[in-house]
VEXDREN-2710 file (C-alpha; in Angstrom, 1 decimal):
% VEXDREN-2710
k/r/px/py/pz
1/MET/10.4/10.9/-13.6
2/LYS/8.1/11.6/-10.6
3/PRO/6.1/14.8/-11.6
4/LEU/6.3/17.9/-8.5
5/ASN/4.8/17.7/-5.6
6/PHE/4.2/14.3/-6.0
7/ASP/4.0/13.4/-2.2
8/LYS/0.8/16.1/-1.8
9/ALA/-0.2/14.7/-4.8
10/VAL/-0.5/11.4/-3.5
11/ALA/-1.9/12.8/0.3
12/GLN/-5.0/14.4/-2.1
13/HIS/-5.7/11.7/-4.3
14/PHE/-6.2/9.5/-0.9
15/ASP/-7.8/12.6/1.2
16/ARG/-10.9/11.5/-1.8
17/ALA/-10.3/8.3/-1.0
18/ALA/-10.6/8.1/2.3
19/ILE/-14.4/7.9/2.9
20/SER/-15.4/5.6/0.0
21/TYR/-11.4/2.9/0.8
22/THR/-13.6/0.7/4.0
23/GLN/-16.5/0.2/0.8
24/HIS/-13.4/-2.4/-1.1
25/ASP/-10.8/-2.7/0.9
26/GLU/-11.1/-6.5/-0.2
27/ILE/-7.5/-6.7/-1.2
28/GLN/-6.2/-5.0/1.8
29/ARG/-7.7/-6.9/4.5
30/ARG/-6.2/-10.3/2.9
31/ALA/-3.6/-8.2/2.2
32/ALA/-2.5/-7.1/5.6
33/HIS/-4.1/-10.9/7.4
34/ASP/-1.3/-12.5/5.1
35/LEU/1.6/-9.9/6.7
36/LEU/0.0/-10.5/10.1
37/ALA/0.7/-14.5/9.6
38/CYS/4.4/-14.3/7.9
39/ALA/5.5/-11.9/11.3
40/LYS/3.9/-14.3/13.5
41/PRO/7.1/-16.3/14.8
42/ALA/9.5/-13.0/15.4
43/ILE/6.3/-10.5/16.5
44/PRO/6.0/-11.5/20.4
45/GLN/2.0/-11.8/21.9
46/HIS/2.5/-8.1/23.2
47/THR/4.8/-5.9/22.3
48/GLY/5.3/-2.5/23.1
49/THR/5.5/0.4/21.0
50/LEU/3.9/-0.1/17.7
51/VAL/3.8/1.6/14.8
52/ASP/1.2/1.9/12.0
53/ILE/2.5/2.9/8.8
54/GLY/0.1/4.3/6.0
55/CYS/-2.5/3.7/8.9
56/GLY/-5.1/5.1/6.6
57/PRO/-9.4/5.2/8.2
58/ALA/-7.9/2.9/10.8
59/ALA/-8.5/-0.1/9.0
60/GLU/-6.3/-2.3/11.1
61/THR/-5.9/-0.6/13.9
62/ALA/-8.8/-3.3/15.9
63/THR/-6.0/-6.4/15.1
64/LEU/-3.1/-4.6/16.8
65/LEU/-4.6/-2.8/19.2
66/SER/-4.2/-6.5/20.5
67/ARG/-1.4/-6.8/19.2
68/CYS/0.9/-4.3/21.6
69/GLN/0.9/-1.7/25.0
70/TYR/0.8/2.0/22.4
71/TYR/-0.4/2.4/19.2
72/MET/0.0/4.8/16.6
73/GLY/-1.5/5.7/12.9
74/ILE/0.7/7.5/10.9
75/ASP/-1.1/8.8/6.9
76/ILE/0.2/11.2/4.1
77/SER/-3.5/12.2/3.8
78/PRO/-4.7/14.1/6.8
79/ALA/-8.7/12.6/5.2
80/MET/-8.0/9.3/6.1
81/LEU/-6.5/10.4/9.7
82/VAL/-9.9/12.4/10.1
83/GLN/-11.8/9.3/10.1
84/ALA/-9.7/7.0/12.2
85/ARG/-9.4/9.6/15.0
86/ARG/-13.5/9.3/14.7
87/LEU/-13.5/5.1/15.2
88/TYR/-10.6/5.9/17.7
89/PRO/-10.9/9.7/19.2
90/GLY/-8.5/8.2/22.6
91/LEU/-5.4/7.3/20.1
92/ASN/-2.3/9.1/19.0
93/TRP/-2.4/9.8/15.5
94/ALA/0.3/11.4/13.3
95/HIS/0.7/13.5/9.7
96/GLY/3.5/11.9/8.4
97/HIS/4.9/9.6/4.9
98/TRP/8.2/7.8/4.9
99/ALA/10.5/10.4/4.2
100/GLU/10.4/11.4/7.4
101/LEU/8.5/9.4/9.9
102/PRO/7.7/12.0/12.7
103/LEU/9.8/9.1/15.6
104/ALA/12.8/9.6/17.3
105/SER/15.2/7.3/16.4
106/ALA/15.1/3.3/18.6
107/SER/11.7/4.0/20.0
108/THR/9.8/1.7/17.7
109/ASP/9.1/-1.6/18.7
110/TRP/7.7/-2.9/15.6
111/ALA/7.0/-1.5/12.2
112/PHE/3.9/-2.5/10.6
113/ALA/3.0/-1.0/7.1
114/ASN/0.1/-2.7/4.8
115/LEU/0.2/-1.9/1.4
116/SER/1.9/1.6/2.0
117/LEU/5.0/1.5/0.3
118/GLN/4.4/1.6/-3.7
119/TRP/3.5/4.9/-2.8
120/VAL/7.6/6.0/-2.1
121/ASP/9.7/6.4/-4.8
122/ASP/13.0/5.8/-2.1
123/LEU/12.8/2.9/-1.4
124/SER/16.6/2.7/0.3
125/CYS/15.0/6.1/2.1
126/ALA/12.2/4.4/3.3
127/PHE/14.2/0.9/4.9
128/ASN/16.3/4.0/6.5
129/GLU/13.7/5.8/8.5
130/VAL/12.3/1.7/9.8
131/TYR/15.8/0.9/10.5
132/ARG/16.3/3.9/12.2
133/ILE/13.1/4.4/14.2
134/LEU/13.3/0.9/15.8
135/LYS/14.5/-0.1/18.6
136/PRO/17.7/-2.7/18.8
137/GLY/15.5/-6.0/18.2
138/GLY/12.8/-4.3/16.7
139/VAL/10.6/-6.0/13.7
140/ALA/9.3/-3.4/10.9
141/THR/6.5/-5.7/8.9
142/VAL/6.2/-4.5/5.5
143/ASN/5.3/-5.4/2.3
144/THR/4.4/-3.4/-1.4
145/LEU/3.3/-3.9/-4.9
146/LEU/5.4/-5.8/-7.6
147/PRO/5.5/-6.1/-11.0
148/GLY/2.5/-8.6/-12.3
149/THR/-0.7/-6.1/-10.1
150/PHE/-3.5/-5.1/-12.2
151/SER/-1.3/-6.9/-15.9
152/SER/-5.4/-7.7/-17.4
153/LEU/-5.5/-3.9/-17.0
154/LYS/-2.8/-2.8/-18.3
155/GLU/-2.7/-5.1/-21.9
156/SER/-5.7/-3.7/-21.9
157/TRP/-4.9/0.0/-22.0
158/ALA/-1.9/-0.1/-24.3
159/ARG/-4.1/-1.7/-26.7
160/VAL/-6.4/1.6/-26.2
161/ASP/-3.2/3.6/-26.3
162/ARG/0.4/4.9/-25.0
163/ARG/0.1/6.6/-22.0
164/PRO/1.6/5.6/-19.0
165/HIS/-2.6/4.5/-17.0
166/ILE/-1.0/2.2/-14.7
167/ASN/1.7/2.5/-12.3
168/GLN/5.9/1.1/-12.7
169/PHE/6.0/-1.3/-9.3
170/SER/9.4/-1.3/-8.4
171/LEU/11.4/-5.2/-9.1
172/LEU/11.7/-7.3/-6.5
173/THR/15.1/-7.1/-6.6
174/ASP/15.1/-3.5/-6.5
175/VAL/13.4/-3.9/-3.1
176/VAL/15.4/-6.6/-1.4
177/SER/18.5/-4.2/-2.8
178/ALA/16.6/-1.7/-0.7
179/VAL/16.7/-3.8/2.8
180/LYS/20.0/-4.9/2.2
181/LYS/21.9/-1.7/2.7
182/HIS/21.5/-2.2/6.5
183/ALA/22.2/-5.3/8.6
184/TRP/19.2/-6.5/9.7
185/SER/19.7/-9.6/11.7
186/SER/17.1/-11.4/9.8
187/ALA/14.9/-10.9/6.8
188/GLY/12.0/-12.6/4.8
189/PHE/10.0/-12.1/1.9
190/HIS/7.5/-14.0/1.4
191/GLY/5.4/-14.0/-1.9
192/TYR/1.6/-13.6/-2.3
193/SER/-1.1/-13.7/-5.2
194/TYR/-4.6/-12.4/-5.3
195/THR/-7.0/-12.0/-7.7
196/GLN/-10.9/-10.1/-8.5
197/TYR/-13.6/-11.1/-10.2
198/PHE/-15.3/-7.9/-10.8
199/ASN/-18.5/-8.3/-12.6
200/ASN/-17.7/-5.0/-15.3
201/LEU/-15.2/-2.7/-16.2
202/ARG/-16.4/0.4/-14.5
203/GLU/-16.8/-1.7/-10.8
204/LEU/-12.8/-2.8/-11.5
205/LEU/-12.0/0.5/-11.5
206/GLY/-14.4/1.9/-9.5
207/SER/-12.4/-0.3/-6.7
208/ILE/-9.6/0.8/-8.1
209/LYS/-10.3/4.6/-6.9
210/GLY/-12.4/3.2/-3.8
211/VAL/-9.0/2.0/-2.2
212/GLY/-6.2/4.6/-3.9
213/ALA/-5.0/2.9/-5.8
214/SER/-5.5/4.9/-9.0
215/LEU/-3.0/6.9/-9.1
216/VAL/-0.5/7.0/-11.7
217/LYS/3.3/8.6/-11.2
218/ARG/3.5/10.3/-14.5
219/GLU/4.2/13.7/-16.4
220/SER/1.6/14.9/-17.9
221/SER/-2.1/14.2/-17.8
222/SER/-3.0/10.5/-19.9
223/GLY/-6.0/12.5/-20.5
224/LEU/-10.1/12.4/-19.8
225/MET/-11.7/9.5/-19.8
226/THR/-14.3/10.0/-22.8
227/ARG/-17.2/7.2/-23.6
228/SER/-15.2/6.4/-26.8
229/LYS/-11.6/5.2/-24.8
230/LEU/-13.7/3.4/-21.9
231/GLN/-15.8/1.6/-24.9
232/ASN/-12.7/0.7/-25.9
233/LEU/-10.8/-0.1/-22.7
234/GLU/-14.0/-2.5/-22.9
235/LYS/-13.8/-4.4/-25.0
236/SER/-10.2/-5.3/-25.1
237/TYR/-10.6/-6.3/-21.4
238/GLU/-13.3/-8.3/-22.6
239/ILE/-10.6/-11.2/-24.0
240/PHE/-9.9/-11.6/-20.0
241/ARG/-12.9/-12.2/-18.4
242/GLN/-13.1/-15.4/-17.1
243/SER/-16.4/-17.2/-16.0
244/GLN/-16.0/-15.7/-12.1
245/GLY/-16.0/-12.3/-14.5
246/LEU/-12.9/-9.6/-15.1
247/PRO/-10.3/-10.0/-13.5
248/LEU/-8.6/-7.4/-11.5
249/GLU/-4.9/-9.0/-9.4
250/TRP/-2.5/-8.8/-7.4
251/GLN/1.4/-8.9/-6.9
252/ILE/2.6/-8.8/-2.9
253/ILE/5.6/-9.6/-1.3
254/ASN/5.6/-9.2/2.7
255/ILE/8.8/-8.9/4.2
256/VAL/9.5/-9.2/7.6
257/LEU/12.3/-7.9/9.5
258/VAL/14.3/-7.9/12.6
259/LYS/17.4/-5.4/13.4
END
Protein backbone atom coordinates (compact mmCIF):
# COMPACT_ATOMS: atom_id res chain seq x y z
CA MET A 1 0.00 0.00 0.00
CA LYS A 2 1.36 3.44 -0.87
CA PRO A 3 1.38 6.16 1.79
CA LEU A 4 -1.17 8.94 1.63
CA ASN A 5 -0.27 11.82 -0.71
CA PHE A 6 2.47 9.75 -2.35
CA ASP A 7 2.57 12.02 -5.39
CA LYS A 8 3.22 14.94 -3.03
CA ALA A 9 6.02 12.98 -1.37
CA VAL A 10 7.57 12.26 -4.78
CA ALA A 11 7.39 15.93 -5.72
CA GLN A 12 8.99 17.04 -2.46
CA HIS A 13 11.74 14.44 -2.80
CA PHE A 14 12.66 15.62 -6.28
CA ASP A 15 12.37 19.24 -5.20
CA ARG A 16 15.21 18.55 -2.79
CA ALA A 17 17.26 16.88 -5.55
CA ALA A 18 16.73 19.59 -8.16
CA ILE A 19 19.96 21.51 -7.56
CA SER A 20 22.22 18.45 -7.17
CA TYR A 21 20.65 16.32 -9.91
CA THR A 22 23.06 17.01 -12.76
CA GLN A 23 26.05 16.24 -10.50
CA HIS A 24 24.89 12.64 -10.12
CA ASP A 25 22.90 11.77 -13.26
CA GLU A 26 25.46 9.57 -15.03
CA ILE A 27 23.09 6.60 -15.35
CA GLN A 28 20.16 8.81 -16.30
CA ARG A 29 22.18 10.28 -19.18
CA ARG A 30 23.35 6.86 -20.35
CA ALA A 31 19.81 5.50 -20.11
CA ALA A 32 18.43 8.42 -22.16
CA HIS A 33 21.10 7.87 -24.83
CA ASP A 34 20.23 4.18 -25.11
CA LEU A 35 16.48 4.89 -25.09
CA LEU A 36 16.92 7.25 -28.04
CA ALA A 37 19.02 4.64 -29.84
CA CYS A 38 16.23 2.08 -29.42
CA ALA A 39 13.70 4.60 -30.71
CA LYS A 40 15.66 5.66 -33.78
CA PRO A 41 13.93 3.30 -36.27
CA ALA A 42 10.47 4.50 -35.13
CA ILE A 43 11.13 8.25 -34.86
CA PRO A 44 11.40 10.57 -37.87
CA GLN A 45 14.60 12.62 -38.04
CA HIS A 46 12.49 15.67 -37.19
CA THR A 47 9.07 15.18 -35.60
CA GLY A 48 6.27 17.60 -34.70
CA THR A 49 5.15 17.84 -31.07
CA LEU A 50 7.36 16.19 -28.45
CA VAL A 51 6.42 15.87 -24.77
CA ASP A 52 9.16 15.10 -22.22
CA ILE A 53 7.41 13.42 -19.25
CA GLY A 54 9.50 13.75 -16.10
CA CYS A 55 11.79 16.27 -17.75
CA GLY A 56 13.61 17.09 -14.51
CA PRO A 57 16.05 20.04 -14.79
CA ALA A 58 16.00 19.88 -18.61
CA ALA A 59 18.72 17.23 -18.66
CA GLU A 60 17.81 15.92 -22.13
CA THR A 61 16.14 19.01 -23.54
CA ALA A 62 18.99 20.08 -25.84
CA THR A 63 19.07 16.67 -27.51
CA LEU A 64 15.30 16.48 -27.86
CA LEU A 65 14.97 20.03 -29.18
CA SER A 66 17.02 19.09 -32.21
CA ARG A 67 14.51 16.34 -32.98
CA CYS A 68 11.20 18.23 -32.93
CA GLN A 69 9.33 21.37 -33.96
CA TYR A 70 7.55 21.90 -30.63
CA TYR A 71 8.82 20.78 -27.21
CA MET A 72 7.03 20.66 -23.87
CA GLY A 73 8.56 19.50 -20.59
CA ILE A 74 6.36 18.12 -17.81
CA ASP A 75 7.45 17.33 -14.27
CA ILE A 76 5.84 16.62 -10.90
CA SER A 77 8.50 18.70 -9.11
CA PRO A 78 8.11 22.51 -9.13
CA ALA A 79 11.79 22.91 -8.20
CA MET A 80 12.88 20.82 -11.19
CA LEU A 81 10.79 23.05 -13.43
CA VAL A 82 12.46 26.14 -11.93
CA GLN A 83 15.85 24.75 -12.97
CA ALA A 84 14.52 23.88 -16.43
CA ARG A 85 13.08 27.37 -16.97
CA ARG A 86 16.37 28.98 -15.97
CA LEU A 87 18.14 27.05 -18.72
CA TYR A 88 15.42 27.43 -21.36
CA PRO A 89 13.15 30.36 -20.45
CA GLY A 90 11.56 30.44 -23.88
CA LEU A 91 10.30 26.86 -23.88
CA ASN A 92 7.03 25.40 -22.63
CA TRP A 93 7.05 23.83 -19.15
CA ALA A 94 4.10 22.38 -17.25
CA HIS A 95 3.52 20.94 -13.80
CA GLY A 96 1.92 17.51 -14.04
CA HIS A 97 2.33 13.79 -13.52
CA TRP A 98 1.76 10.49 -15.27
CA ALA A 99 -1.75 9.87 -13.93
CA GLU A 100 -3.15 13.06 -15.47
CA LEU A 101 -1.02 14.60 -18.19
CA PRO A 102 -1.96 18.24 -18.92
CA LEU A 103 -2.42 17.60 -22.64
CA ALA A 104 -5.32 17.21 -25.03
CA SER A 105 -6.12 13.83 -26.52
CA ALA A 106 -4.39 13.01 -29.81
CA SER A 107 -2.16 16.09 -29.50
CA THR A 108 1.32 14.56 -29.39
CA ASP A 109 3.61 13.04 -32.01
CA TRP A 110 6.25 11.76 -29.60
CA ALA A 111 6.09 11.08 -25.86
CA PHE A 112 9.54 10.70 -24.29
CA ALA A 113 10.01 9.62 -20.66
CA ASN A 114 13.42 8.78 -19.21
CA LEU A 115 13.33 7.04 -15.80
CA SER A 116 10.17 8.61 -14.43
CA LEU A 117 7.70 5.74 -14.85
CA GLN A 118 8.98 3.89 -11.76
CA TRP A 119 7.34 6.58 -9.59
CA VAL A 120 3.89 5.54 -10.82
CA ASP A 121 1.88 2.99 -8.84
CA ASP A 122 -0.71 2.34 -11.53
CA LEU A 123 1.08 1.37 -14.73
CA SER A 124 -2.20 0.86 -16.58
CA CYS A 125 -3.20 4.45 -15.81
CA ALA A 126 0.17 5.71 -17.07
CA PHE A 127 -0.04 3.88 -20.37
CA ASN A 128 -3.69 4.91 -20.73
CA GLU A 129 -2.54 8.53 -20.57
CA VAL A 130 0.28 8.03 -23.06
CA TYR A 131 -2.07 6.28 -25.49
CA ARG A 132 -4.63 9.07 -25.03
CA ILE A 133 -2.30 11.97 -25.83
CA LEU A 134 -0.64 10.37 -28.87
CA LYS A 135 -1.84 11.02 -32.36
CA PRO A 136 -2.50 7.98 -34.59
CA GLY A 137 0.96 6.85 -35.63
CA GLY A 138 2.51 8.68 -32.67
CA VAL A 139 5.43 7.13 -30.80
CA ALA A 140 6.14 6.66 -27.09
CA THR A 141 9.69 5.98 -25.91
CA VAL A 142 9.62 5.11 -22.22
CA ASN A 143 11.87 3.30 -19.78
CA THR A 144 11.65 2.20 -16.18
CA LEU A 145 13.54 0.31 -13.50
CA LEU A 146 13.11 -3.42 -12.93
CA PRO A 147 13.86 -5.76 -10.01
CA GLY A 148 17.61 -6.24 -9.66
CA THR A 149 18.15 -2.49 -9.43
CA PHE A 150 20.21 -1.72 -6.29
CA SER A 151 20.45 -5.48 -5.61
CA SER A 152 23.70 -5.27 -3.61
CA LEU A 153 22.33 -2.42 -1.53
CA LYS A 154 19.10 -4.30 -0.93
CA GLU A 155 20.93 -7.43 0.22
CA SER A 156 23.25 -5.38 2.42
CA TRP A 157 20.30 -3.67 4.12
CA ALA A 158 18.67 -7.07 4.70
CA ARG A 159 21.66 -7.99 6.86
CA VAL A 160 21.10 -4.86 8.97
CA ASP A 161 17.33 -4.87 9.57
CA ARG A 162 14.07 -6.12 8.09
CA ARG A 163 12.63 -2.74 7.17
CA PRO A 164 12.11 -1.62 3.55
CA HIS A 165 14.93 0.56 2.27
CA ILE A 166 14.73 -0.20 -1.47
CA ASN A 167 11.72 0.20 -3.73
CA GLN A 168 9.89 -2.82 -5.05
CA PHE A 169 10.16 -2.20 -8.77
CA SER A 170 7.52 -3.54 -11.15
CA LEU A 171 8.10 -6.94 -12.72
CA LEU A 172 8.69 -7.00 -16.46
CA THR A 173 5.57 -9.15 -16.85
CA ASP A 174 3.50 -6.43 -15.17
CA VAL A 175 4.98 -3.74 -17.41
CA VAL A 176 4.27 -5.80 -20.54
CA SER A 177 0.73 -6.54 -19.32
CA ALA A 178 -0.01 -2.83 -18.83
CA VAL A 179 1.34 -2.01 -22.29
CA LYS A 180 -0.70 -4.72 -24.01
CA LYS A 181 -4.01 -3.37 -22.73
CA HIS A 182 -3.91 -1.07 -25.76
CA ALA A 183 -3.84 -1.91 -29.45
CA TRP A 184 -0.40 -0.52 -30.28
CA SER A 185 0.57 -1.05 -33.89
CA SER A 186 3.98 -2.13 -32.60
CA ALA A 187 5.65 -2.58 -29.22
CA GLY A 188 9.34 -3.26 -28.58
CA PHE A 189 11.09 -4.05 -25.31
CA HIS A 190 14.85 -3.74 -24.84
CA GLY A 191 16.64 -4.61 -21.58
CA TYR A 192 19.79 -2.86 -20.37
CA SER A 193 22.04 -3.34 -17.35
CA TYR A 194 24.36 -0.73 -15.88
CA THR A 195 26.69 -0.76 -12.89
CA GLN A 196 28.23 2.24 -11.18
CA TYR A 197 31.15 1.94 -8.77
CA PHE A 198 31.91 4.09 -5.74
CA ASN A 199 34.86 4.41 -3.40
CA ASN A 200 32.70 4.15 -0.30
CA LEU A 201 29.12 3.81 0.89
CA ARG A 202 28.65 7.49 1.65
CA GLU A 203 29.42 8.41 -1.95
CA LEU A 204 27.06 5.69 -3.18
CA LEU A 205 24.16 6.79 -0.99
CA GLY A 206 24.83 10.42 -1.85
CA SER A 207 24.56 9.62 -5.55
CA ILE A 208 21.19 7.89 -5.11
CA LYS A 209 19.91 10.82 -3.05
CA GLY A 210 21.33 13.30 -5.54
CA VAL A 211 19.05 12.08 -8.35
CA GLY A 212 16.01 11.69 -6.08
CA ALA A 213 16.06 7.89 -6.21
CA SER A 214 16.22 7.36 -2.45
CA LEU A 215 12.47 7.73 -1.87
CA VAL A 216 10.96 4.40 -0.78
CA LYS A 217 7.29 3.48 -1.01
CA ARG A 218 6.39 2.36 2.50
CA GLU A 219 3.67 2.81 5.10
CA SER A 220 5.91 3.92 7.93
CA SER A 221 9.34 5.37 8.49
CA SER A 222 12.35 3.09 8.50
CA GLY A 223 13.97 5.21 11.16
CA LEU A 224 16.92 7.55 11.16
CA MET A 225 20.29 6.55 9.76
CA THR A 226 22.20 6.25 13.03
CA ARG A 227 25.97 5.95 13.15
CA SER A 228 25.76 2.31 14.24
CA LYS A 229 23.30 1.47 11.46
CA LEU A 230 25.54 3.13 8.88
CA GLN A 231 28.57 1.24 10.20
CA ASN A 232 26.70 -2.05 9.98
CA LEU A 233 25.58 -1.25 6.44
CA GLU A 234 29.12 -0.32 5.44
CA LYS A 235 30.40 -3.60 6.82
CA SER A 236 27.70 -5.55 5.06
CA TYR A 237 28.26 -3.82 1.72
CA GLU A 238 32.00 -4.56 1.75
CA ILE A 239 31.16 -8.15 0.83
CA PHE A 240 30.19 -6.89 -2.64
CA ARG A 241 33.24 -4.70 -3.22
CA GLN A 242 34.98 -5.27 -6.55
CA SER A 243 38.27 -3.97 -7.91
CA GLN A 244 36.45 -0.90 -9.29
CA GLY A 245 34.71 -0.17 -5.98
CA LEU A 246 31.31 -0.73 -4.39
CA PRO A 247 28.76 -1.65 -7.09
CA LEU A 248 25.38 -0.03 -7.64
CA GLU A 249 23.28 -1.94 -10.14
CA TRP A 250 20.56 -0.63 -12.45
CA GLN A 251 18.20 -2.86 -14.46
CA ILE A 252 16.28 -0.89 -17.08
CA ILE A 253 13.68 -1.81 -19.69
CA ASN A 254 13.36 0.49 -22.69
CA ILE A 255 9.95 0.48 -24.37
CA VAL A 256 9.18 1.78 -27.87
CA LEU A 257 5.47 2.00 -28.75
CA VAL A 258 3.76 3.10 -31.94
CA LYS A 259 0.05 3.93 -31.77
